[in-house]
C-alpha positions as CSV (number, residue, x, y, z in Angstrom):
1,X,67.5,36.0,-30.8
2,X,65.0,37.0,-28.1
3,X,62.2,39.3,-29.3
4,X,60.3,41.4,-26.8
5,X,56.8,42.7,-27.5
6,X,55.0,45.4,-25.6
7,X,51.6,44.6,-24.2
8,X,48.9,45.7,-21.8
9,X,46.8,43.7,-19.4
10,X,43.5,42.0,-20.3
11,X,40.7,41.9,-17.7
12,X,39.5,38.5,-16.6
13,X,42.6,36.4,-16.8
14,X,42.0,34.8,-13.4
15,X,42.4,31.0,-13.5
16,X,39.4,29.1,-12.3
17,X,39.1,25.6,-10.9
18,X,41.2,24.2,-13.7
19,X,43.0,27.1,-15.4
20,X,41.9,29.9,-17.7
21,X,39.0,29.1,-19.9
22,X,37.4,31.4,-22.4
23,X,35.9,31.2,-25.9
24,X,38.4,30.7,-28.8
25,X,37.6,34.2,-30.1
26,X,38.9,35.6,-26.8
27,X,42.1,33.6,-26.8
28,X,42.7,34.5,-30.5
29,X,43.0,38.2,-29.7
30,X,46.5,39.5,-30.3
31,X,48.6,39.1,-27.1
32,X,45.8,37.4,-25.1
33,X,47.3,33.9,-24.9
34,X,50.8,35.4,-24.8
35,X,50.0,37.5,-21.8
36,X,48.8,34.6,-19.8
37,X,51.6,32.3,-20.8
38,X,54.2,35.0,-20.0
39,X,52.6,35.6,-16.7
40,X,52.9,31.8,-15.9
41,X,56.6,31.9,-16.9
42,X,57.2,35.1,-14.8
43,X,55.9,33.5,-11.6
44,X,56.6,29.8,-12.0
45,X,59.4,28.5,-9.7
46,X,62.0,26.6,-11.7
47,X,65.7,25.9,-11.4
48,X,68.1,26.6,-14.2
49,X,68.0,24.1,-17.0
50,X,64.4,23.2,-16.4
51,X,62.1,21.1,-18.6
52,X,58.6,22.2,-19.6
53,X,55.9,19.7,-20.8
54,X,53.3,21.0,-23.3
55,X,50.3,19.2,-24.7
56,X,46.6,19.4,-25.1
57,X,43.4,17.6,-26.0
58,X,43.5,18.4,-29.8
59,X,40.8,21.0,-29.8
60,X,40.6,23.9,-32.2
61,X,43.4,26.5,-31.7
62,X,45.7,24.0,-29.8
63,X,48.4,23.9,-32.4
64,X,48.6,27.7,-32.8
65,X,49.0,28.2,-29.0
66,X,51.4,25.3,-28.6
67,X,53.7,26.7,-31.3
68,X,53.7,30.1,-29.6
69,X,54.2,28.5,-26.1
70,X,57.3,26.7,-27.4
71,X,58.8,29.9,-28.8
72,X,58.0,31.7,-25.5
73,X,59.6,29.0,-23.4
74,X,62.8,29.3,-25.4
75,X,62.9,33.0,-24.6
76,X,62.2,32.5,-20.9
77,X,65.2,30.2,-20.1
78,X,63.8,26.7,-20.4
79,X,66.4,24.2,-21.5
80,X,64.0,21.6,-22.9
81,X,60.4,21.2,-23.9
82,X,58.6,17.9,-24.2
83,X,55.6,18.1,-26.4
84,X,53.1,15.4,-27.4
85,X,53.1,14.4,-31.1
86,X,50.4,16.4,-32.9
87,X,50.1,18.5,-29.7
88,X,48.3,15.7,-28.0
89,X,48.7,14.8,-24.3
90,X,45.8,13.8,-22.2
91,X,45.8,15.6,-18.8
92,X,46.7,12.5,-16.8
93,X,49.4,11.6,-19.4
94,X,50.8,15.1,-19.1
95,X,50.9,14.7,-15.3
96,X,52.8,11.4,-15.7
97,X,55.3,12.9,-18.2
98,X,56.0,15.8,-15.9
99,X,56.7,13.4,-13.0
100,X,58.7,10.8,-15.0
101,X,61.0,13.2,-16.7
102,X,61.5,15.6,-13.7
103,X,60.0,18.6,-15.5
104,X,59.5,21.8,-13.5
105,X,55.9,22.0,-14.8
106,X,53.7,21.9,-17.8
107,X,51.1,23.7,-19.9
108,X,48.0,21.7,-20.6
109,X,45.8,23.2,-23.3
110,X,42.3,22.1,-22.8
111,X,38.8,23.3,-21.7
112,X,38.2,19.7,-20.5
113,X,34.6,18.6,-21.1
114,X,33.6,21.8,-22.7
115,X,32.8,21.8,-26.5
116,X,35.5,22.7,-29.1
117,X,35.6,24.5,-32.4
118,X,36.1,28.1,-33.8
119,X,33.1,29.4,-31.8
120,X,33.5,27.2,-28.7
121,X,35.9,26.9,-25.8
122,X,39.6,26.9,-25.2
123,X,41.8,26.8,-22.0
124,X,45.3,26.8,-20.6
125,X,46.2,25.2,-17.3
126,X,49.6,25.2,-15.5
127,X,50.7,22.2,-13.6
128,X,53.6,22.2,-11.2
129,X,56.5,19.8,-10.7
130,X,54.5,17.2,-8.8
131,X,52.4,16.8,-11.9
132,X,49.3,18.4,-10.3
133,X,47.4,21.6,-11.0
134,X,49.0,24.7,-9.6
135,X,47.8,25.5,-6.1
136,X,45.9,28.6,-5.3
137,X,49.0,30.5,-4.2
138,X,50.5,30.0,-7.6
139,X,47.3,30.8,-9.6
140,X,46.8,33.9,-7.5
141,X,50.3,35.0,-8.4
142,X,49.7,34.3,-12.1
143,X,46.5,36.4,-11.9
144,X,48.3,39.2,-10.2
145,X,50.9,39.2,-12.9
146,X,48.3,39.3,-15.7
147,X,47.1,42.6,-14.2
148,X,50.5,44.3,-14.5
149,X,52.2,42.6,-17.4
150,X,53.8,44.9,-20.0
151,X,55.7,42.6,-22.2
152,X,56.1,39.1,-23.5
153,X,59.1,37.4,-25.1
154,X,59.7,34.7,-27.7
155,X,62.4,33.2,-29.9
156,X,61.2,32.5,-33.4
157,X,61.3,28.9,-34.5
158,X,59.3,26.3,-36.2
159,X,58.7,22.8,-34.8
160,X,57.0,19.9,-36.8
161,X,54.6,18.7,-34.2
162,X,53.7,15.6,-36.3
163,X,57.2,14.1,-36.4
164,X,58.6,12.4,-33.3
165,X,62.2,13.6,-32.8
166,X,64.4,16.4,-31.5
167,X,64.9,19.9,-32.8
168,X,66.1,23.3,-31.6
169,X,64.4,26.7,-31.0
170,X,67.2,29.1,-30.1
171,X,69.2,27.4,-27.4
172,X,66.3,25.2,-26.2
173,X,65.8,21.5,-27.1
174,X,62.4,20.6,-28.3
175,X,61.5,16.9,-28.2
176,X,58.3,15.7,-29.8
177,X,57.3,12.5,-27.9
178,X,54.9,9.6,-28.4
179,X,52.0,10.9,-26.3
180,X,50.6,7.4,-25.5
181,X,53.6,5.0,-24.8
182,X,54.7,6.2,-21.3
183,X,51.1,6.4,-20.0
184,X,50.2,2.9,-21.4
185,X,53.3,1.4,-19.8
186,X,52.3,2.9,-16.5
187,X,48.8,1.4,-16.7
188,X,50.3,-2.0,-17.4
189,X,52.3,-1.7,-14.2
190,X,49.3,-0.8,-12.1
191,X,46.7,-3.4,-13.2
192,X,46.5,-7.1,-13.8
193,X,46.6,-7.1,-17.6
194,X,47.0,-10.9,-17.9
195,X,43.7,-11.4,-15.9
196,X,41.9,-8.9,-18.0
197,X,43.3,-10.3,-21.3
198,X,42.2,-13.8,-20.2
199,X,38.6,-12.6,-19.4
200,X,38.5,-10.8,-22.8
201,X,39.8,-13.8,-24.8
202,X,37.3,-16.1,-23.1
203,X,34.4,-13.8,-24.0
204,X,33.5,-13.3,-20.3
205,X,34.4,-9.6,-20.5
206,X,33.1,-7.4,-23.2
207,X,32.9,-3.6,-23.5
208,X,32.1,-0.5,-25.4
209,X,34.3,2.6,-24.9
210,X,33.2,6.0,-26.3
211,X,36.2,8.3,-26.7
212,X,33.9,11.1,-27.9
213,X,36.3,12.2,-30.6
214,X,38.5,13.5,-27.9
215,X,42.0,12.9,-26.6
216,X,41.6,9.4,-25.1
217,X,40.9,7.8,-28.5
218,X,44.6,6.9,-29.2
219,X,45.1,5.9,-25.6
220,X,42.1,3.6,-25.5
221,X,42.9,2.0,-28.8
222,X,46.5,1.2,-27.7
223,X,45.5,-0.1,-24.3
224,X,42.0,-1.7,-24.7
225,X,42.4,-3.0,-28.3
226,X,46.2,-3.3,-28.6
227,X,47.3,-4.5,-25.2
228,X,44.2,-6.1,-23.7
229,X,42.8,-7.7,-26.8
230,X,39.3,-6.2,-27.0
231,X,38.2,-6.5,-30.7
232,X,38.6,-3.6,-33.1
233,X,35.7,-1.3,-32.9
234,X,35.4,-1.6,-29.1
235,X,36.7,2.1,-29.0
236,X,34.1,4.3,-30.7
237,X,34.6,7.8,-31.9
238,X,38.3,7.2,-31.4
239,X,39.8,9.8,-33.7
240,X,40.4,13.2,-31.9
241,X,38.8,16.0,-33.8
242,X,39.2,19.8,-33.3
243,X,35.5,20.2,-32.7
244,X,34.9,16.7,-31.1
245,X,32.7,15.9,-34.1
246,X,30.4,18.7,-33.2
247,X,29.4,17.0,-29.9
248,X,29.9,18.0,-26.3
249,X,32.8,15.8,-24.9
250,X,31.3,15.4,-21.5
251,X,30.8,11.8,-20.4
252,X,27.4,12.1,-18.8
253,X,24.0,10.5,-19.5
254,X,23.0,13.5,-21.7
255,X,26.0,13.7,-24.0
256,X,26.8,10.0,-24.0
257,X,23.1,9.0,-24.5
258,X,23.9,6.6,-27.3
259,X,26.2,4.6,-25.0
260,X,23.6,4.6,-22.3
261,X,21.0,3.3,-24.6
262,X,23.3,0.5,-25.7
263,X,24.0,-0.5,-22.1
264,X,20.3,-0.6,-21.2
265,X,19.6,-2.9,-24.2
266,X,19.4,-6.7,-24.0
267,X,22.5,-7.1,-26.2
268,X,24.6,-4.8,-24.0
269,X,28.3,-5.7,-23.3
270,X,29.6,-6.3,-19.8
271,X,30.6,-2.6,-19.3
272,X,30.3,0.6,-21.1
273,X,32.6,3.5,-20.5
274,X,33.5,6.9,-21.8
275,X,36.0,9.7,-21.1
276,X,36.0,13.5,-21.8
277,X,37.8,16.1,-23.8
278,X,41.1,15.9,-22.1
279,X,40.8,12.4,-20.7
280,X,40.5,13.1,-16.9
281,X,36.9,12.2,-16.4
282,X,35.0,8.9,-16.8
283,X,31.6,7.4,-17.2
284,X,30.8,3.9,-16.0
285,X,27.7,2.0,-17.0
286,X,27.2,-1.7,-16.4
287,X,24.7,-3.8,-18.3
288,X,21.4,-2.4,-17.1
289,X,22.9,-0.1,-14.4
290,X,24.5,3.3,-14.3
291,X,27.1,3.8,-11.6
292,X,27.2,7.4,-10.3
293,X,30.7,8.9,-10.0
294,X,30.2,9.1,-6.2
295,X,29.3,5.4,-6.1
296,X,32.1,4.5,-8.5
297,X,34.7,6.1,-6.2
298,X,33.4,4.1,-3.2
299,X,33.2,0.8,-5.1
300,X,36.7,1.2,-6.6
301,X,38.1,2.0,-3.2
302,X,36.4,-1.0,-1.6
303,X,37.8,-3.3,-4.3
304,X,41.1,-1.7,-5.2
305,X,43.1,-4.4,-3.4
306,X,42.2,-6.7,-6.4
307,X,44.7,-4.7,-8.6
308,X,48.4,-5.2,-8.1
309,X,49.2,-1.6,-7.4
310,X,46.8,-1.4,-4.5
311,X,47.1,-5.0,-3.1
312,X,48.8,-3.6,0.0
313,X,45.8,-1.5,0.9
314,X,45.0,2.2,0.8
315,X,46.5,5.0,2.9
316,X,43.3,7.0,2.7
317,X,40.5,8.2,0.5
318,X,39.9,11.8,-0.4
319,X,36.7,13.3,-2.0
320,X,35.5,16.8,-2.8
321,X,32.9,18.2,-0.5
322,X,30.0,17.9,-3.0
323,X,30.8,14.3,-3.7
324,X,28.5,11.9,-1.8
325,X,29.5,10.3,1.5
326,X,29.5,6.8,0.0
327,X,33.3,6.7,0.2
328,X,33.2,7.8,3.9
329,X,31.6,4.5,4.8
330,X,34.2,2.5,2.9
331,X,37.0,4.4,4.6
332,X,35.4,3.7,8.0
333,X,35.2,0.0,7.2
334,X,38.8,-0.1,6.1
335,X,40.0,1.8,9.1
336,X,41.7,4.6,7.0
337,X,41.2,8.4,6.9
338,X,38.6,10.1,4.8
339,X,39.5,13.6,3.6
340,X,36.8,16.1,2.5
341,X,38.3,18.9,0.4
342,X,37.0,21.8,-1.8
343,X,36.3,21.0,-5.5
344,X,39.4,21.0,-7.6
345,X,42.0,18.3,-8.0
346,X,44.7,20.7,-6.8
347,X,43.4,20.1,-3.2
348,X,44.2,16.4,-3.4
349,X,47.9,17.1,-4.4
350,X,49.2,17.8,-0.9
351,X,47.4,14.8,0.5
352,X,48.8,12.5,-2.2
353,X,52.3,13.9,-1.8
354,X,52.2,13.5,1.9
355,X,51.1,9.9,1.7
356,X,47.8,10.6,3.4
357,X,45.5,9.4,0.5
358,X,45.8,6.8,-2.2
359,X,42.5,7.2,-4.1
360,X,40.6,10.4,-4.7
361,X,37.4,11.3,-6.4
362,X,35.0,14.0,-7.4
363,X,31.3,13.8,-8.2
364,X,32.0,15.4,-11.5
365,X,33.2,12.1,-12.9
366,X,36.9,12.5,-11.8
367,X,38.6,9.6,-10.1
368,X,42.3,8.8,-9.7
369,X,45.1,7.7,-7.4
370,X,48.6,8.5,-6.4
371,X,50.0,7.2,-9.7
372,X,49.7,10.8,-11.1
373,X,48.4,14.1,-9.6
374,X,45.4,14.4,-11.8
375,X,42.1,12.7,-12.1
376,X,42.4,9.9,-14.8
377,X,39.5,8.6,-16.8
378,X,41.1,5.6,-18.3
379,X,42.7,4.6,-15.0
380,X,39.1,4.4,-13.5
381,X,38.0,2.3,-16.5
382,X,40.9,-0.1,-16.2
383,X,40.4,-0.5,-12.4
384,X,36.8,-1.5,-13.1
385,X,38.0,-3.9,-15.8
386,X,40.5,-5.4,-13.3
387,X,37.7,-5.9,-10.7
388,X,35.3,-7.4,-13.2
389,X,38.0,-9.8,-14.5
390,X,39.2,-11.0,-11.1
391,X,35.7,-11.4,-9.5
392,X,33.9,-12.6,-12.6
393,X,30.9,-10.6,-11.4
394,X,28.8,-8.2,-13.5
395,X,28.7,-4.5,-12.6
396,X,25.1,-4.8,-11.3
397,X,26.1,-7.5,-8.8
398,X,29.1,-5.5,-7.6
399,X,26.9,-2.5,-7.0
400,X,24.1,-4.5,-5.3
401,X,26.6,-6.2,-2.9
402,X,28.3,-2.9,-2.2
403,X,24.9,-1.3,-1.2
404,X,24.0,-4.3,0.9
405,X,27.2,-3.9,2.8
406,X,27.5,-0.1,3.1
407,X,24.0,1.2,2.4
408,X,23.2,3.5,-0.6
409,X,23.7,7.2,-1.1
410,X,21.0,8.2,-3.7
411,X,22.6,11.2,-5.4
412,X,22.2,13.6,-8.3
413,X,23.6,16.9,-9.5
414,X,21.4,19.5,-11.2
415,X,23.2,22.0,-13.4
416,X,21.8,25.3,-14.4
417,X,24.1,26.5,-17.1
418,X,25.0,30.0,-18.5
419,X,23.1,31.9,-15.9
420,X,23.7,35.7,-16.0
421,X,26.6,36.2,-13.6
422,X,24.8,38.9,-11.6
423,X,21.8,36.7,-11.1
424,X,23.8,33.8,-10.0
425,X,25.8,35.9,-7.6
426,X,22.5,37.4,-6.2
427,X,21.1,33.9,-5.6
428,X,24.2,32.8,-3.7
429,X,24.4,36.0,-1.7
430,X,20.7,35.6,-0.7
431,X,21.3,32.0,0.2
432,X,24.4,32.8,2.3
433,X,22.4,35.5,4.1
434,X,19.7,33.0,5.1
435,X,22.0,30.4,6.6
436,X,21.6,31.5,10.2
437,X,17.8,31.3,9.9
438,X,17.6,27.8,8.2
439,X,18.3,25.4,11.2
440,X,14.9,24.2,12.6
441,X,12.9,25.1,9.5
442,X,11.0,22.4,7.7
443,X,10.6,21.9,4.0
444,X,8.0,19.2,3.4
445,X,9.1,16.1,5.5
446,X,12.7,17.5,5.8
447,X,13.9,19.6,8.7
448,X,17.2,21.5,8.5
449,X,19.7,20.5,11.2
450,X,22.5,22.8,10.1
451,X,23.6,25.1,7.3
452,X,27.0,26.6,6.5
453,X,29.4,27.9,3.9
454,X,32.1,25.2,3.6
455,X,35.7,26.2,4.4
456,X,38.9,24.1,4.3
457,X,42.3,24.1,6.0
458,X,44.8,21.9,4.3
459,X,46.1,19.4,6.8
460,X,49.5,19.3,5.2
461,X,50.5,22.9,4.5
462,X,47.9,24.8,6.5
463,X,46.6,26.8,3.6
464,X,43.0,27.9,3.9
465,X,40.1,28.1,1.3
466,X,36.9,29.8,2.1
467,X,33.4,30.0,0.6
468,X,33.6,26.7,-1.2
469,X,29.9,25.9,-1.3
470,X,26.8,26.2,0.7
471,X,25.7,23.1,2.6
472,X,22.2,22.5,4.0
473,X,22.1,19.4,6.2
474,X,18.8,17.8,7.3
475,X,18.0,15.9,10.4
476,X,17.4,12.6,8.5
477,X,21.0,12.7,7.1
478,X,20.1,14.0,3.7
479,X,21.8,17.2,2.4
480,X,21.8,19.8,-0.4
481,X,24.9,21.6,-1.6
482,X,24.8,24.8,-3.7
483,X,27.9,25.9,-5.6
484,X,28.9,28.1,-8.5
485,X,31.2,26.2,-10.9
486,X,34.5,27.6,-12.2
487,X,34.7,25.4,-15.3
488,X,32.5,27.4,-17.7
489,X,33.4,30.1,-20.2
490,X,30.3,32.2,-20.3
491,X,28.0,33.4,-17.5
492,X,27.9,31.1,-14.4
493,X,26.8,27.5,-13.8
494,X,24.8,26.8,-10.6
495,X,25.4,23.3,-9.4
496,X,22.9,21.8,-7.0
497,X,23.9,18.5,-5.3
498,X,21.2,16.3,-3.8
499,X,22.0,13.4,-1.5
500,X,19.8,10.9,0.5
501,X,21.3,8.0,2.5
502,X,19.5,4.7,2.9
503,X,21.0,2.2,5.3
504,X,21.7,-1.5,4.6
505,X,18.2,-2.4,5.6
506,X,16.6,0.5,3.7
507,X,15.2,0.9,0.2
508,X,18.2,0.1,-1.9
509,X,16.7,-0.7,-5.3
510,X,14.6,2.4,-6.0
511,X,14.8,4.9,-8.9
512,X,17.0,7.9,-7.9
513,X,14.6,10.7,-9.1
514,X,11.8,9.3,-6.9
515,X,14.0,9.0,-3.9
516,X,15.2,12.6,-4.3
517,X,11.9,14.3,-5.0
518,X,11.6,15.8,-1.5
519,X,15.1,17.2,-1.8
520,X,14.5,18.7,-5.2
521,X,11.4,20.5,-3.9
522,X,13.4,21.7,-0.8
523,X,16.3,23.0,-3.0
524,X,13.9,25.3,-4.8
525,X,12.2,26.4,-1.6
526,X,15.5,27.1,0.1
527,X,17.3,28.9,-2.8
528,X,14.5,30.4,-4.9
529,X,16.2,29.2,-8.1
530,X,13.3,30.1,-10.4
531,X,12.8,33.5,-8.8
532,X,16.4,34.5,-9.1
533,X,17.2,32.9,-12.5
534,X,13.9,32.3,-14.3
535,X,14.9,28.7,-14.7
536,X,12.3,26.1,-13.8
537,X,14.4,23.0,-14.6
538,X,18.1,22.2,-14.8
539,X,19.9,22.0,-18.1
540,X,21.7,18.8,-17.2
541,X,21.0,16.2,-14.6
542,X,23.8,13.7,-13.7
């Protein structure tokens, strides 16, 4: 029996870069999650008899919202729901399940790399039938609906999320599925598992993987230890916890410092890797060398042909605008297109669907390919393992040979977190207002050649996106990008991206902070970060 509950709109239910993210206490308000989910169901395009996929990263409040989402799906005409056992589905695994089983879409419950727990973060994202994040036209329609919603619906019913099997809620079939098996099978199709297994068994390839008590623990144990033969204990912090063990599940050098310290030590394994809360980001550290996400994208693209799935070559490479131009030089050498998009994986979806790109990446540690429509942390790790196994070279040698061929893009991102929103907006408004006056100005040894606000027209569907970040380009080829992030839950995060290019004959073996010192000073002079925010240093440097 369908039950209908009257409700009124909540302010601020506009999806950001990757869905709606707020504190748990906000989502726990009566009707809050229900309003948003009902708004999704009210605007989502789906044929009769559709399947919906539901899963999340295991964070606090997931089970409560998953149970309600199932009841609401039953009242909104879905014929079947596929839900990961225990409510678990990594974001790339959810994308694969949507695609494999022909679902009309899916709800992914995660706040990605943000912390979890009763006082921390929660999120809901809707993915469409291609397995990718809903495009802006859909998220705008969802937001519009949240502003007028007056009711939500459900069919009461209980589902045992911990038992694989089939049950009913009203007229709808609910199937609790193994969250790992389909994804692990896909990885085995893409990569040369026999070559990796041989390198592992010979002792030539060793690794440490930090799952950060997040969703990739079960996936990594099955694939790395179960199918590839890495010894037990290779996967650290492998049990997903509702609060991620009290840690921040962001695979960067701050929050994965223990892994970094191991990889810089004499007894380091061949490769160290980590993934984030929902499994779509990655960290790659070779023995004695950290590989930036921008460099990792370029190096993976340059060597992808060593994996079976990409042996025939790449159709194109896509990167977000703030990501370094390292991949551009690989695309040029391969004679394939390079697409520069706004931040957000949804912008890669049309390119992948149209066959214009094969590998995509973002500087925020997201890398993936056309096997799904999400970034995929374990996929990136496995492609690195494939390259290491086939070449027999250490990570440092692969990096050095890459820079010797293409040059090196020294790169860093400075994050100023939880800035008061009005101060962040004032900074960006002042910066935008100064763009016309910047060309020709000098900041230390740097002279501005051009400055603009990045806009994008999708080459497939013609959709336009405006005000996607301020770019300041210098005559020497260096650049600074300023952008407010849409992935936080409180205040605003200012991201400052710094990039300096050195050609093949340039200074390729220097320390990044020293090479970027002039750009760091110029960023402060151009934007007045301290004056606007009171911050004299970033919270996180990656």
